[in-house]
C-alpha positions as CSV (number, residue, x, y, z in Angstrom):
1,X,-17.8,-14.4,-20.9
2,X,-16.2,-11.0,-20.4
3,X,-17.3,-7.8,-22.2
4,X,-15.8,-4.3,-22.2
5,X,-16.5,-1.2,-24.3
6,X,-13.7,1.0,-25.3
7,X,-13.2,4.2,-27.4
8,X,-10.1,3.9,-29.6
9,X,-7.5,6.6,-28.9
10,X,-5.5,6.1,-32.1
11,X,-5.6,4.6,-35.6
12,X,-4.3,1.1,-36.0
13,X,-2.1,0.3,-39.0
14,X,-2.1,-3.0,-40.9
15,X,1.1,-3.9,-39.0
16,X,-0.6,-3.2,-35.7
17,X,-3.5,-5.4,-36.6
18,X,-1.2,-8.2,-37.8
19,X,0.7,-8.0,-34.5
20,X,-2.5,-8.0,-32.4
21,X,-3.9,-11.0,-34.4
22,X,-0.7,-13.0,-33.9
23,X,-0.5,-12.3,-30.2
24,X,-4.2,-13.0,-29.7
25,X,-3.5,-16.5,-31.1
26,X,-1.6,-17.4,-27.9
27,X,-4.9,-17.3,-25.9
28,X,-7.2,-20.2,-25.7
29,X,-10.3,-18.0,-25.4
30,X,-12.4,-16.6,-28.3
31,X,-11.6,-12.9,-28.7
32,X,-14.2,-10.9,-30.7
33,X,-14.4,-7.2,-31.5
34,X,-17.9,-5.9,-32.0
35,X,-18.5,-2.8,-34.1
36,X,-21.8,-1.4,-35.2
37,X,-21.2,-2.8,-38.7
38,X,-19.1,-5.9,-38.0
39,X,-18.2,-8.8,-35.8
40,X,-14.4,-9.4,-36.0
41,X,-12.6,-12.5,-34.8
42,X,-9.3,-11.0,-33.6
43,X,-7.4,-14.3,-34.3
44,X,-8.3,-14.0,-38.0
45,X,-5.8,-11.8,-39.7
46,X,-8.1,-11.4,-42.7
47,X,-11.0,-10.4,-40.5
48,X,-8.8,-7.8,-38.8
49,X,-7.6,-6.3,-42.1
50,X,-11.2,-6.0,-43.5
51,X,-12.4,-3.7,-40.9
52,X,-10.0,-0.8,-40.1
53,X,-9.8,0.4,-36.5
54,X,-9.7,4.2,-36.3
55,X,-9.4,6.8,-33.6
56,X,-12.8,7.6,-32.0
57,X,-14.5,4.3,-32.9
58,X,-16.3,2.7,-30.0
59,X,-15.9,-1.0,-30.0
60,X,-16.9,-3.8,-27.7
61,X,-14.3,-6.5,-26.8
62,X,-15.8,-9.9,-25.9
63,X,-13.8,-12.8,-24.7
64,X,-15.0,-16.3,-23.8
65,X,-13.1,-19.3,-22.7
66,X,-10.6,-20.7,-20.2
67,X,-8.3,-17.6,-20.1
68,X,-10.9,-15.0,-20.9
69,X,-9.9,-12.5,-18.2
70,X,-6.2,-12.5,-19.3
71,X,-7.3,-12.2,-23.0
72,X,-9.6,-9.2,-22.1
73,X,-6.8,-7.5,-20.2
74,X,-4.4,-8.0,-23.2
75,X,-7.0,-6.5,-25.6
76,X,-7.8,-3.5,-23.4
77,X,-4.1,-2.7,-22.9
78,X,-3.5,-2.9,-26.7
79,X,-6.6,-1.0,-27.7
80,X,-6.0,1.8,-25.1
81,X,-2.3,2.2,-25.6
82,X,-1.2,5.8,-26.4
């Protein structure tokens, strides 16, 4: 299992969340975002849409599985893009 905390540097639109969810589906690993009020399965489009990701939020990215390191790198790159 890999875990990484990150502070979001921008707001994510519904289109951004849809794209992230679709790309996350290409990984075998479980990809979870942990917020103080939610546990979000990144591969679930509905889950992603229910909990908006806004600038300044601190989230924890947790990946677990065969390609967990690659999945974590992908999520960190997407979440930290400016």
